[in-house]
VOPAGU-2260 file (C-alpha; in pm, 1 decimal, decimal comma):
REM VOPAGU-2260
SITE   aa  ch    i         X         Y         Z
SITE  MET   A    0   -2348,4   -2089,8    -847,1
SITE  GLN   A    1   -2435,9   -2445,7    -939,2
SITE  ALA   A    2   -2149,9   -2685,9    -876,4
SITE  ASP   A    3   -2110,4   -3043,2    -753,1
SITE  VAL   A    4   -1838,6   -2936,2    -509,4
SITE  ASN   A    5   -1774,9   -2641,7    -279,9
SITE  LYS   A    6   -1683,6   -2335,4    -487,3
SITE  VAL   A    7   -1340,3   -2303,8    -321,6
SITE  TYR   A    8   -1241,8   -2636,1    -483,5
SITE  LEU   A    9   -1344,0   -2536,8    -836,1
SITE  THR   A   10   -1052,2   -2508,8   -1080,0
SITE  LEU   A   11    -902,8   -2183,5   -1205,5
SITE  ALA   A   12    -612,9   -2215,6   -1452,1
SITE  ASP   A   13    -511,6   -2562,1   -1329,1
SITE  HIS   A   14    -545,8   -2482,5    -956,9
SITE  GLU   A   15    -833,1   -2479,6    -713,1
SITE  VAL   A   16    -979,2   -2145,1    -599,1
SITE  LEU   A   17    -849,0   -2205,1    -246,1
SITE  TRP   A   18    -499,3   -2291,6    -371,2
SITE  TYR   A   19    -417,3   -1932,5    -465,9
SITE  SER   A   20    -488,3   -1768,1    -130,9
SITE  LEU   A   21    -341,2   -2058,9      67,3
SITE  ILE   A   22      -8,3   -2046,0    -111,5
SITE  THR   A   23       1,3   -1669,0     -57,7
SITE  MET   A   24     -45,9   -1721,6     315,9
SITE  VAL   A   25     199,7   -2012,7     342,4
SITE  GLN   A   26     478,0   -1807,7     185,8
SITE  ASN   A   27     421,4   -1499,3     404,1
SITE  PRO   A   28     676,6   -1472,3     688,5
SITE  SER   A   29     432,9   -1258,1     888,0
SITE  ILE   A   30     204,9   -1559,9     924,9
SITE  THR   A   31     316,9   -1816,4    1183,1
SITE  ARG   A   32      10,4   -2041,9    1201,6
SITE  ILE   A   33    -278,5   -2123,1     966,1
SITE  VAL   A   34    -618,0   -2273,1    1048,4
SITE  LEU   A   35    -830,0   -2408,4     764,2
SITE  VAL   A   36   -1197,8   -2443,5     846,0
SITE  ALA   A   37   -1374,1   -2699,9     626,9
SITE  ARG   A   38   -1680,7   -2919,9     609,6
SITE  PRO   A   39   -1601,0   -3284,9     695,0
SITE  GLU   A   40   -1724,7   -3399,7     353,5
SITE  ASP   A   41   -1477,1   -3160,8     185,6
SITE  ARG   A   42   -1167,7   -3298,7     357,2
SITE  PRO   A   43   -1052,2   -3508,9      57,4
SITE  TYR   A   44   -1058,9   -3197,3    -162,6
SITE  LEU   A   45    -878,5   -2993,3     102,9
SITE  ASP   A   46    -609,1   -3257,0     148,4
SITE  GLY   A   47    -543,3   -3241,0    -225,7
SITE  VAL   A   48    -507,7   -2861,4    -218,1
SITE  MET   A   49    -266,0   -2879,8      74,9
SITE  ARG   A   50     -46,9   -3138,3     -99,5
SITE  SER   A   51     -38,3   -2925,2    -413,5
SITE  VAL   A   52      56,4   -2610,1    -219,6
SITE  ARG   A   53     336,0   -2784,2     -28,9
SITE  GLY   A   54     471,4   -2935,1    -348,0
SITE  ALA   A   55     467,9   -2606,3    -539,6
SITE  VAL   A   56     649,0   -2419,9    -262,4
SITE  ARG   A   57     910,5   -2688,7    -200,6
SITE  GLN   A   58     987,3   -2702,3    -570,9
SITE  GLY   A   59    1049,3   -2327,6    -570,5
SITE  GLN   A   60     776,2   -2254,1    -821,9
SITE  LEU   A   61     659,5   -1945,8    -633,9
SITE  VAL   A   62     954,2   -1790,3    -455,6
SITE  SER   A   63     836,2   -1444,3    -358,4
SITE  ARG   A   64    1117,8   -1311,1    -141,2
SITE  GLY   A   65    1441,3   -1405,0    -312,6
SITE  ASP   A   66    1515,3   -1688,7     -65,6
SITE  SER   A   67    1449,1   -2048,4    -164,9
SITE  SER   A   68    1516,1   -2214,6     172,0
SITE  ASP   A   69    1232,8   -2418,0     323,5
SITE  GLU   A   70    1230,7   -2196,9     632,3
SITE  ALA   A   71    1209,8   -1873,0     433,9
SITE  LEU   A   72     938,2   -2013,9     209,3
SITE  GLY   A   73     722,7   -2091,1     510,1
SITE  VAL   A   74     703,3   -2462,5     424,0
SITE  GLU   A   75     701,0   -2546,0     794,6
SITE  THR   A   76     419,6   -2302,6     875,5
SITE  PRO   A   77     189,0   -2506,6    1100,8
SITE  ILE   A   78    -146,4   -2571,4     934,0
SITE  MET   A   79    -438,1   -2700,4    1139,0
SITE  VAL   A   80    -767,4   -2818,4     996,7
SITE  THR   A   81   -1090,3   -2795,0    1194,6
SITE  ASP   A   82   -1453,0   -2867,6    1114,1
SITE  GLY   A   83   -1668,2   -2569,9    1020,0
SITE  GLY   A   84   -2017,1   -2479,1    1131,2
SITE  ALA   A   85   -2350,4   -2435,6     958,1
SITE  THR   A   86   -2289,8   -2063,0     892,0
SITE  ARG   A   87   -1999,6   -1836,6     809,8
SITE  HIS   A   88   -2010,3   -1696,1    1162,6
SITE  ALA   A   89   -2007,5   -2043,9    1316,6
SITE  SER   A   90   -1711,9   -2149,1    1100,7
SITE  GLU   A   91   -1520,6   -1837,8    1196,5
SITE  ARG   A   92   -1583,8   -1911,4    1562,7
SITE  ALA   A   93   -1462,2   -2269,3    1510,1
SITE  GLY   A   94   -1136,9   -2139,0    1370,1
SITE  LEU   A   95   -1086,8   -1905,3    1664,3
SITE  LEU   A   96   -1158,7   -2184,2    1912,8
SITE  ALA   A   97    -888,9   -2392,0    1742,7
SITE  LEU   A   98    -648,5   -2105,3    1805,9
SITE  ARG   A   99    -772,7   -2031,2    2156,0
SITE  PRO   A  100    -485,8   -2208,6    2342,9
SITE  HIS   A  101    -229,6   -2014,6    2138,7
SITE  ILE   A  102    -411,0   -1684,7    2192,5
SITE  VAL   A  103    -457,2   -1734,4    2566,4
SITE  GLY   A  104     -97,0   -1850,3    2592,3
SITE  GLY   A  105      23,5   -1525,8    2435,5
SITE  GLU   A  106     171,5   -1690,9    2126,2
SITE  LEU   A  107     -40,6   -1490,9    1881,5
SITE  ASP   A  108     -68,4   -1112,3    1868,0
SITE  VAL   A  109    -293,2   -1075,9    1562,9
SITE  VAL   A  110    -550,9   -1300,5    1396,2
SITE  ALA   A  111    -654,6   -1240,7    1034,2
SITE  VAL   A  112    -971,8   -1400,7     897,8
SITE  HIS   A  113    -987,8   -1464,0     522,2
SITE  ASP   A  114   -1257,1   -1601,2     294,1
SITE  GLY   A  115   -1116,8   -1887,2      85,7
SITE  ALA   A  116   -1347,6   -1784,3    -198,3
SITE  ARG   A  117   -1125,3   -1479,7    -251,2
SITE  PRO   A  118    -834,0   -1641,6    -437,8
SITE  PHE   A  119    -633,0   -1339,3    -544,8
SITE  VAL   A  120    -563,3   -1160,3    -219,3
SITE  SER   A  121    -217,1   -1008,1    -244,7
SITE  THR   A  122      68,8   -1037,3       2,0
SITE  PHE   A  123      54,1    -660,2      20,1
SITE  THR   A  124    -308,1    -656,2     134,9
SITE  VAL   A  125    -242,8    -934,3     387,8
SITE  ASN   A  126      55,8    -752,3     534,2
SITE  ARG   A  127    -127,9    -423,5     536,4
SITE  VAL   A  128    -418,5    -546,8     746,8
SITE  ILE   A  129    -183,5    -736,8     978,5
SITE  LYS   A  130      23,5    -423,3    1028,6
SITE  GLY   A  131    -290,5    -215,9    1074,8
SITE  ALA   A  132    -415,4    -453,1    1342,4
SITE  ALA   A  133     -76,9    -462,9    1513,8
SITE  THR   A  134     -59,7     -83,7    1534,4
SITE  VAL   A  135    -425,2      16,9    1573,0
SITE  GLY   A  136    -598,4    -301,2    1689,8
SITE  GLY   A  137    -814,1    -377,8    1388,1
SITE  ALA   A  138    -797,2    -333,9    1010,2
SITE  ILE   A  139   -1015,3    -429,5     713,4
SITE  PRO   A  140    -963,8    -371,6     338,5
SITE  VAL   A  141   -1241,8    -176,1     167,5
SITE  LEU   A  142   -1335,7     -45,4    -176,0
SITE  PRO   A  143   -1557,5     256,6    -254,2
SITE  VAL   A  144   -1914,7     190,9    -364,7
SITE  GLU   A  145   -1956,9     335,1    -714,0
SITE  ASP   A  146   -2307,2     206,7    -797,4
SITE  THR   A  147   -2639,9     374,9    -726,2
SITE  VAL   A  148   -2773,7     230,4    -401,5
SITE  TYR   A  149   -3143,0     229,4    -302,4
SITE  SER   A  150   -3305,3     159,8      31,2
SITE  ARG   A  151   -3483,2    -174,1      60,9
SITE  ASP   A  152   -3822,4     -20,6     -24,1
SITE  HIS   A  153   -3665,8     165,5    -322,4
SITE  ARG   A  154   -3799,3     496,7    -192,5
SITE  ASP   A  155   -3464,6     656,0    -116,1
SITE  ILE   A  156   -3126,4     670,8    -286,0
SITE  ILE   A  157   -2848,0     617,9     -34,6
SITE  ASP   A  158   -2538,9     838,1     -61,9
SITE  ALA   A  159   -2274,5     597,1    -191,6
SITE  ASP   A  160   -1998,6     817,1     -46,8
SITE  GLU   A  161   -2102,9     691,2     296,2
SITE  LEU   A  162   -2066,8     324,5     197,6
SITE  VAL   A  163   -1778,4      88,9     125,2
SITE  TRP   A  164   -1743,5    -270,0       8,8
SITE  ALA   A  165   -1566,4    -471,9     278,4
SITE  GLN   A  166   -1319,5    -742,6     175,7
SITE  THR   A  167   -1105,1    -995,7     359,7
SITE  PRO   A  168    -870,0   -1066,7     526,3
SITE  GLN   A  169    -991,6    -876,0     830,8
SITE  ALA   A  170    -731,9    -860,6    1106,9
SITE  PHE   A  171    -761,5    -785,7    1478,1
SITE  THR   A  172    -569,5    -812,6    1800,0
SITE  ALA   A  173    -600,6   -1183,3    1883,4
SITE  ALA   A  174    -735,7   -1148,6    2237,1
SITE  VAL   A  175    -989,2    -885,8    2127,8
SITE  VAL   A  176   -1144,5   -1087,3    1844,1
SITE  LEU   A  177   -1160,7   -1401,4    2058,8
SITE  ASP   A  178   -1332,5   -1210,6    2340,1
SITE  ALA   A  179   -1576,6   -1051,8    2094,6
SITE  HIS   A  180   -1675,6   -1392,1    1958,1
SITE  GLU   A  181   -1720,2   -1536,4    2305,0
SITE  GLN   A  182   -1949,4   -1247,0    2401,7
SITE  ALA   A  183   -2142,2   -1291,0    2075,7
SITE  ALA   A  184   -2189,9   -1660,9    2151,4
SITE  ASP   A  185   -2328,2   -1579,6    2496,5
SITE  VAL   A  186   -2614,8   -1376,8    2345,7
SITE  GLY   A  187   -2661,9   -1572,8    2022,2
SITE  PHE   A  188   -2533,5   -1294,4    1793,7
SITE  ALA   A  189   -2415,3   -1386,0    1442,6
SITE  GLY   A  190   -2220,6   -1124,7    1247,3
SITE  VAL   A  191   -2199,5   -1089,8     871,6
SITE  ASP   A  192   -1822,8   -1059,6     903,7
SITE  THR   A  193   -1550,9   -1037,3    1167,3
SITE  ALA   A  194   -1560,5    -659,2    1184,3
SITE  GLU   A  195   -1929,1    -656,8    1276,4
SITE  VAL   A  196   -1867,6    -892,0    1568,9
SITE  VAL   A  197   -1575,6    -684,9    1697,5
SITE  ALA   A  198   -1761,4    -356,4    1650,4
SITE  ASN   A  199   -2068,8    -482,4    1839,7
SITE  PHE   A  200   -1890,1    -625,5    2141,0
SITE  THR   A  201   -1579,0    -411,9    2190,2
SITE  ASP   A  202   -1474,6     -48,6    2159,4
SITE  GLN   A  203   -1180,7    -152,1    1943,1
SITE  ARG   A  204   -1080,0     101,8    1678,0
SITE  ILE   A  205   -1091,8     -45,9    1327,2
SITE  VAL   A  206    -900,7     124,5    1047,0
SITE  ALA   A  207   -1018,1      87,5     685,9
SITE  VAL   A  208    -731,0      35,9     442,3
SITE  PRO   A  209    -763,5      49,3      62,6
SITE  GLY   A  210    -872,1    -282,9     -79,3
SITE  ASP   A  211    -780,2    -447,0    -405,8
SITE  ARG   A  212   -1017,7    -477,3    -702,5
SITE  ALA   A  213    -849,0    -806,2    -796,3
SITE  ASN   A  214    -944,3    -947,4    -455,8
SITE  ILE   A  215   -1280,2   -1067,1    -587,9
SITE  LYS   A  216   -1508,0   -1321,5    -423,5
SITE  VAL   A  217   -1606,6   -1617,6    -639,4
SITE  THR   A  218   -1979,1   -1646,2    -574,0
SITE  PHE   A  219   -2159,4   -1659,1    -909,0
SITE  ALA   A  220   -2086,2   -1817,9   -1246,2
SITE  ASP   A  221   -1980,7   -1481,8   -1392,3
SITE  ASP   A  222   -1720,3   -1452,0   -1116,8
SITE  LEU   A  223   -1544,2   -1760,6   -1252,8
SITE  THR   A  224   -1500,7   -1591,6   -1591,6
SITE  GLU   A  225   -1340,6   -1287,9   -1429,7
SITE  ALA   A  226   -1132,4   -1508,4   -1202,7
SITE  GLU   A  227    -996,1   -1706,2   -1499,1
SITE  SER   A  228    -868,5   -1379,1   -1644,2
SITE  LEU   A  229    -714,5   -1269,2   -1313,8
SITE  ALA   A  230    -544,4   -1606,1   -1269,7
SITE  ARG   A  231    -329,5   -1537,4   -1575,8
SITE  ASP   A  232    -178,3   -1233,0   -1403,0
SITE  TRP   A  233    -149,9   -1390,8   -1061,5
SITE  HIS   A  234     204,6   -1522,8   -1092,8
SITE  GLN   A  235     350,1   -1176,8   -1145,9
SITE  GLN   A  236     174,2   -1051,8    -833,1
SITE  ALA   A  237     280,5   -1354,1    -627,6
SITE  GLN   A  238     646,9   -1306,2    -712,5
SITE  ASN   A  239     659,7    -937,6    -616,1
SITE  PRO   A  240     663,6    -881,0    -237,2
SITE  ILE   A  241     594,7    -508,4    -282,7
SITE  TRP   A  242     308,0    -551,7    -526,1
SITE  HIS   A  243      52,9    -278,5    -452,2
SITE  PRO   A  244    -310,3    -296,1    -567,7
SITE  ARG   A  245    -323,1      78,3    -631,0
SITE  PHE   A  246       8,3     133,5    -809,7
SITE  LEU   A  247      -8,7     -91,7   -1112,3
SITE  ARG   A  248     265,7      88,7   -1303,5
SITE  SER   A  249     506,6      65,0   -1010,1
SITE  ASN   A  250     439,4    -307,2    -982,0
SITE  GLN   A  251     616,1    -361,5   -1314,4
SITE  TYR   A  252     954,6    -262,2   -1168,9
SITE  ASN   A  253    1191,3    -515,8   -1016,0
SITE  GLN   A  254    1156,4    -502,7    -637,4
SITE  GLU   A  255    1528,8    -544,2    -574,5
SITE  TRP   A  256    1606,3    -257,0    -812,5
SITE  VAL   A  257    1356,3     -41,5    -623,3
SITE  ALA   A  258    1497,3    -141,1    -284,6
SITE  ASN   A  259    1860,0     -87,7    -387,5
SITE  ASN   A  260    1793,1     257,9    -534,5
SITE  GLN   A  261    1549,9     398,6    -280,0
SITE  MET   A  262    1653,6     691,6     -62,9
SITE  GLY   A  263    1344,1     695,3     159,8
SITE  PRO   A  264     980,8     586,4     121,3
SITE  ASN   A  265     883,6     422,4    -207,6
SITE  ALA   A  266     932,9     706,0    -453,4
SITE  LEU   A  267     751,1     523,1    -734,0
SITE  TRP   A  268     436,2     482,6    -523,9
SITE  LEU   A  269     449,0     850,9    -430,5
SITE  LEU   A  270     503,3     957,3    -791,2
SITE  GLU   A  271     222,3     736,2    -918,4
SITE  SER   A  272      -6,4     894,4    -656,6
SITE  LEU   A  273      92,1    1236,2    -788,8
SITE  MET   A  274      37,5    1139,6   -1151,4
SITE  GLU   A  275    -324,2    1054,7   -1074,5
SITE  HIS   A  276    -369,2    1433,3   -1053,5
SITE  LEU   A  277    -107,6    1561,8   -1297,4
SITE  THR   A  278    -122,1    1494,2   -1671,1
SITE  VAL   A  279     186,1    1512,6   -1891,2
SITE  GLU   A  280     174,1    1450,3   -2263,9
SITE  PRO   A  281     432,7    1229,8   -2439,6
SITE  GLY   A  282     728,4    1442,9   -2533,7
SITE  SER   A  283     666,5    1696,0   -2255,1
SITE  ARG   A  284     971,0    1845,5   -2088,2
SITE  VAL   A  285     970,8    1758,7   -1718,2
SITE  LEU   A  286    1210,4    1863,1   -1442,3
SITE  ASP   A  287    1243,0    1595,1   -1171,9
SITE  LEU   A  288    1377,6    1804,0    -885,1
SITE  GLY   A  289    1558,6    1613,9    -610,2
SITE  CYS   A  290    1546,0    1292,6    -810,4
SITE  GLY   A  291    1789,4    1095,5    -591,5
SITE  ASN   A  292    1900,8     787,4    -782,2
SITE  ALA   A  293    1681,6     884,3   -1079,1
SITE  MET   A  294    1420,4     612,9   -1024,3
SITE  THR   A  295    1140,4     863,0   -1062,5
SITE  SER   A  296    1300,7    1011,5   -1373,9
SITE  ILE   A  297    1325,8     669,0   -1534,1
SITE  PHE   A  298     962,0     605,0   -1438,9
SITE  LEU   A  299     845,9     931,5   -1598,3
SITE  ALA   A  300    1030,5     850,5   -1918,6
SITE  LYS   A  301     912,5     491,2   -1944,9
SITE  GLU   A  302     554,5     535,9   -1834,8
SITE  TYR   A  303     466,9     874,7   -1983,3
SITE  GLY   A  304     720,3     930,5   -2262,5
SITE  SER   A  305     849,0    1248,1   -2098,3
SITE  HIS   A  306    1181,8    1413,9   -2173,8
SITE  VAL   A  307    1313,2    1437,0   -1818,6
SITE  THR   A  308    1586,6    1646,1   -1664,5
SITE  ALA   A  309    1692,2    1451,5   -1353,7
SITE  ALA   A  310    1835,0    1705,4   -1107,4
SITE  ASP   A  311    1983,3    1614,8    -770,2
SITE  LEU   A  312    2236,1    1773,2    -534,6
SITE  TRP   A  313    2384,9    1460,9    -378,2
SITE  ILE   A  314    2403,4    1209,7    -664,1
SITE  ALA   A  315    2659,2    1274,9    -935,7
SITE  ALA   A  316    2525,1    1311,2   -1288,9
SITE  ASP   A  317    2757,2    1038,1   -1420,4
SITE  GLU   A  318    2631,7     793,5   -1156,8
SITE  ASN   A  319    2270,7     858,2   -1249,6
SITE  ARG   A  320    2358,6     845,0   -1619,0
SITE  GLU   A  321    2477,0     485,1   -1573,4
SITE  ARG   A  322    2141,6     393,8   -1416,4
SITE  VAL   A  323    1951,3     573,0   -1692,3
SITE  GLU   A  324    2147,0     394,5   -1963,6
SITE  ALA   A  325    2093,9      57,5   -1796,4
SITE  ALA   A  326    1720,2     131,0   -1792,5
SITE  GLY   A  327    1724,5     198,7   -2167,1
SITE  VAL   A  328    1602,6     558,9   -2152,2
SITE  ALA   A  329    1923,9     752,7   -2216,3
SITE  ASP   A  330    1750,0     931,8   -2503,3
SITE  LEU   A  331    1478,5    1061,1   -2268,8
SITE  VAL   A  332    1655,3    1137,1   -1939,0
SITE  GLU   A  333    1938,6    1386,5   -1886,0
SITE  PRO   A  334    2096,8    1375,8   -1537,2
SITE  VAL   A  335    2218,9    1701,0   -1383,7
SITE  GLN   A  336    2388,5    1762,7   -1050,6
SITE  ALA   A  337    2260,8    2090,9    -915,7
SITE  GLU   A  338    2140,0    2267,4    -600,7
SITE  ALA   A  339    1774,1    2369,6    -592,3
SITE  HIS   A  340    1852,2    2742,0    -557,4
SITE  THR   A  341    2105,5    2756,7    -841,5
SITE  LEU   A  342    1949,9    2554,2   -1121,4
SITE  PRO   A  343    2123,3    2591,5   -1460,7
SITE  PHE   A  344    1812,0    2629,7   -1675,7
SITE  GLU   A  345    1655,4    2895,6   -1892,5
SITE  ALA   A  346    1325,2    3056,0   -1794,8
SITE  ASN   A  347    1007,6    2882,1   -1922,0
SITE  SER   A  348    1197,7    2558,4   -1990,4
SITE  PHE   A  349     958,6    2294,7   -1858,5
SITE  ASP   A  350     602,1    2183,1   -1914,4
SITE  ALA   A  351     596,7    2031,4   -1565,9
SITE  ILE   A  352     813,3    2022,8   -1255,4
SITE  VAL   A  353     778,0    1735,6   -1008,5
SITE  SER   A  354     951,4    1673,5    -678,0
SITE  ILE   A  355     909,5    1354,2    -474,9
SITE  ASP   A  356    1007,8    1355,6    -106,4
SITE  ALA   A  357    1251,5    1642,4    -160,5
SITE  TYR   A  358    1069,2    1976,7    -194,2
SITE  GLN   A  359    1028,1    2009,1     183,5
SITE  TYR   A  360    1402,6    2066,8     218,8
SITE  PHE   A  361    1401,4    2389,6      19,9
SITE  GLY   A  362    1042,9    2480,4     -69,2
SITE  THR   A  363     926,0    2604,8     272,2
SITE  ASP   A  364    1110,3    2933,4     199,0
SITE  ASP   A  365     848,6    3200,9     125,8
SITE  LEU   A  366    1039,6    3313,9    -181,0
SITE  TYR   A  367    1125,5    2976,6    -333,6
SITE  LEU   A  368     805,1    2936,6    -532,3
SITE  GLY   A  369     896,0    3247,4    -730,4
SITE  ALA   A  370    1232,1    3097,8    -819,0
SITE  ILE   A  371    1111,0    2755,2    -926,1
SITE  THR   A  372     809,1    2871,9   -1125,5
SITE  ASN   A  373    1043,4    3090,3   -1330,5
SITE  TYR   A  374    1152,7    2765,9   -1502,7
SITE  LEU   A  375     794,1    2660,4   -1568,1
SITE  LYS   A  376     615,4    2749,4   -1891,1
SITE  PRO   A  377     289,5    2946,9   -1863,8
SITE  GLY   A  378      15,4    2691,4   -1811,6
SITE  GLY   A  379     270,0    2441,5   -1679,2
SITE  LYS   A  380     218,5    2219,4   -1376,0
SITE  LEU   A  381     405,9    2199,3   -1046,4
SITE  GLY   A  382     351,4    1879,0    -847,1
SITE  ILE   A  383     507,2    1766,4    -520,6
SITE  VAL   A  384     471,9    1490,6    -262,0
SITE  VAL   A  385     621,6    1565,5      80,0
SITE  PRO   A  386     606,8    1418,4     431,6
SITE  SER   A  387     326,5    1581,6     626,5
SITE  MET   A  388     202,5    1653,2     976,2
SITE  VAL   A  389    -174,6    1658,7    1023,7
SITE  PRO   A  390    -310,6    1863,6    1183,8
SITE  GLU   A  391     -56,3    2141,4    1137,7
SITE  PRO   A  392     153,6    2146,0    1456,9
SITE  MET   A  393     183,8    2453,0    1674,5
SITE  PRO   A  394     530,9    2611,8    1646,5
SITE  GLY   A  395     771,4    2440,5    1884,5
SITE  VAL   A  396     514,8    2181,4    1995,9
SITE  VAL   A  397     598,1    1816,1    1930,1
SITE  PRO   A  398     334,4    1547,4    1996,7
SITE  GLU   A  399     441,4    1364,2    2311,7
SITE  HIS   A  400     446,8    1020,2    2152,4
SITE  LEU   A  401     676,9    1146,2    1873,4
SITE  ALA   A  402     923,4    1329,6    2099,9
SITE  PRO   A  403    1168,4    1034,2    2133,1
SITE  TYR   A  404    1204,0    1017,9    1756,4
SITE  TRP   A  405    1191,5    1384,6    1666,8
SITE  GLU   A  406    1469,7    1533,9    1454,3
SITE  TRP   A  407    1498,5    1906,2    1402,3
SITE  GLU   A  408    1459,0    1859,3    1025,1
SITE  PHE   A  409    1100,3    1745,5    1087,7
SITE  CYS   A  410    1009,9    2111,7    1125,8
SITE  CYS   A  411     965,6    2108,7     746,1
SITE  PHE   A  412     675,1    1861,0     772,9
SITE  HIS   A  413     349,3    2048,9     715,2
SITE  SER   A  414     -14,7    1975,8     644,2
SITE  PRO   A  415    -171,0    1996,7     294,4
SITE  ARG   A  416    -359,7    2304,6     413,0
SITE  TRP   A  417     -32,2    2473,9     511,6
SITE  TRP   A  418     117,1    2403,7     170,3
SITE  ARG   A  419    -194,9    2528,1      -8,6
SITE  ASP   A  420    -180,2    2857,9     181,8
SITE  HIS   A  421     197,8    2878,4     135,9
SITE  TRP   A  422     158,9    2868,4    -241,9
SITE  ALA   A  423    -170,9    3051,4    -278,6
SITE  LYS   A  424     -58,0    3360,9     -89,5
SITE  THR   A  425     199,7    3436,7    -360,7
SITE  GLY   A  426     -53,8    3459,2    -642,5
SITE  LEU   A  427     204,0    3289,1    -865,5
SITE  VAL   A  428       8,4    2966,1    -912,6
SITE  ASP   A  429    -344,6    2832,9    -894,6
SITE  VAL   A  430    -351,3    2542,0    -648,5
SITE  ASP   A  431    -544,8    2254,5    -807,0
SITE  VAL   A  432    -497,3    1982,2    -544,2
SITE  ALA   A  433    -382,5    1985,1    -182,1
SITE  ALA   A  434    -456,7    1654,0     -12,3
SITE  GLN   A  435    -329,0    1384,6     218,2
SITE  ILE   A  436    -245,2    1055,0      43,9
SITE  PRO   A  437    -490,3     796,8     180,2
SITE  GLN   A  438    -318,2     559,0     424,2
SITE  GLY   A  439      18,2     697,0     317,4
SITE  TRP   A  440     161,9     626,0     660,5
SITE  LEU   A  441      91,1     252,8     621,0
SITE  ASP   A  442     264,2     244,7     281,3
SITE  TRP   A  443     557,5     432,6     436,6
SITE  LEU   A  444     579,0     187,4     727,2
SITE  TRP   A  445     541,1    -125,3     520,3
SITE  PHE   A  446     797,6     -24,5     257,4
SITE  THR   A  447    1049,9      76,6     523,7
SITE  GLU   A  448    1009,4    -264,8     686,2
SITE  TYR   A  449    1069,2    -427,4     348,4
SITE  THR   A  450    1381,8    -225,4     267,3
SITE  ALA   A  451    1538,3    -221,1     616,5
SITE  PRO   A  452    1722,9    -553,6     566,1
SITE  PHE   A  453    1894,8    -405,5     259,6
SITE  MET   A  454    2046,4    -124,8     469,6
SITE  THR   A  455    2366,7     -98,6     671,5
SITE  GLY   A  456    2524,0     149,7     913,1
SITE  TRP   A  457    2340,2     470,6     988,8
SITE  ARG   A  458    2076,7     398,8     725,6
SITE  ALA   A  459    1980,9      76,4     904,1
SITE  GLU   A  460    1955,8     258,7    1237,3
SITE  SER   A  461    1751,7     535,9    1078,4
SITE  ALA   A  462    1512,4     278,1     930,0
SITE  ARG   A  463    1472,4     110,1    1269,8
SITE  LYS   A  464    1376,6     439,6    1433,9
SITE  GLU   A  465    1145,2     528,0    1146,7
SITE  ILE   A  466     961,5     196,4    1179,9
SITE  GLU   A  467     920,2     249,6    1554,0
SITE  MET   A  468     802,2     608,0    1504,1
SITE  LEU   A  469     540,7     519,5    1242,8
SITE  GLY   A  470     419,4     229,6    1453,1
SITE  VAL   A  471     376,6     451,9    1757,7
SITE  ASP   A  472     206,8     730,5    1561,3
SITE  ARG   A  473     -35,9     495,6    1378,0
SITE  GLY   A  474    -134,6     761,3    1126,6
SITE  ARG   A  475    -245,8    1015,8    1384,7
SITE  HIS   A  476      -8,4    1282,0    1250,8
SITE  LEU   A  477     244,4    1150,7     997,2
SITE  GLY   A  478     175,6    1086,0     631,3
SITE  PHE   A  479     225,4    1245,3     290,6
SITE  ALA   A  480      85,8    1564,9     143,3
SITE  LEU   A  481      25,8    1583,5    -232,4
SITE  LEU   A  482       1,0    1915,9    -414,2
SITE  VAL   A  483     -53,0    2013,7    -777,3
SITE  ALA   A  484     -61,5    2372,3    -900,8
SITE  THR   A  485     -81,1    2547,2   -1238,0
SITE  LYS   A  486     118,2    2848,9   -1346,5
SITE  PRO   A  487    -133,6    3089,0   -1504,2
SITE  ALA   A  488    -118,9    3095,2   -1882,1
SITE  SER   A  489     -83,8    3473,1   -1874,7
SITE  SER   A  490     236,7    3459,4   -1668,6
SITE  GLU   A  491     527,1    3639,9   -1818,5
């Protein structure tokens, strides 16, 4: 890219490239200290970016958490500036050396390294890698490689399924990444990114979390064109603390509405995961079984034009009807209060039946599939998302690290393989998909941390234990299973 100034100080929609990621970091309560690494000749540009960021936050232009106080906005987040080196690796090391007293002194648990040329990193991605590093020790965001890849001599095509595009920020336990860099310096090693340094000089586990396609790096002139387009959508992302790069439909819903109506993990994320594998046509009749506060029913109506029957045992139909009316979909959603074994419907009533974080409470019964598919039209789809245990636990055996948190109801948590066999053995459906949601445990953990402050009484205590449990497990066993099956068209 030809430019008179460093690319991070080029302008995108009235702000410098660096401005976008810096204001995201400054407003994040998980971040307690920021180090900016810059060339000495760039300091005047950097000082201008910092003044602009401080001014925007203090004026409340980008309040992302519903709290406009200076403390909550992170206005007092300490920001240090240090001179960079001749290479990316050298600059990264300079930043770590600036933090060294705070790392050695035990003030910092995790360090995340971000490339300022990636302006549109989301708060979600930042928090996800920080949480991954805090629980596992290291985390990097990645995207799948979808292009054809050749070896350098062009003689071989490399299997793209074995490759990923790495993004930033990359986060690691603070002491580990500092030690890795010090060992690298001793032998003159320069890594292409932080993960390579850590991988070469420690045995630290590094978890790959899903990246964000909007988290582009501005390197070439064409990147600026794409970045200008992304900048127009940036404000919406910045103002939503539960914005998720994968669930673009869910991002459109008010975060406070989602938090106030949730009855567990983020039901909209789970439903959107399911709908990647289950197609419903506008006007289709859909049963939302165990709908809770009808969030998922409203989502199905708004996003897919479905005529939804919102059935739940615990929430009164009139209560859900008020929510449905407020959402403007009273003509598409009919709330019903009913128990899963005594549903008041005619046979062959629905084109699809979905159940989000509910089917595990009644569907483990060997005979239940026969009952529920009776309401499904021939050729109709059954789709569920349920908490899972992977691998399938031995009967009566609880993993030692989960024993302090174990509730007897967790016996209904099963692996995708268990659910596939559970359905397939009946011959009543053809199982199309039985899979674990990628990094579902991290979504579960992060959303529970977000919603915990909204809770009181036993719900608050339950959330606290859930957060501890997921943090201890670190994705070794807990997650979410996703299943989709089809009722044969010849079914009577």
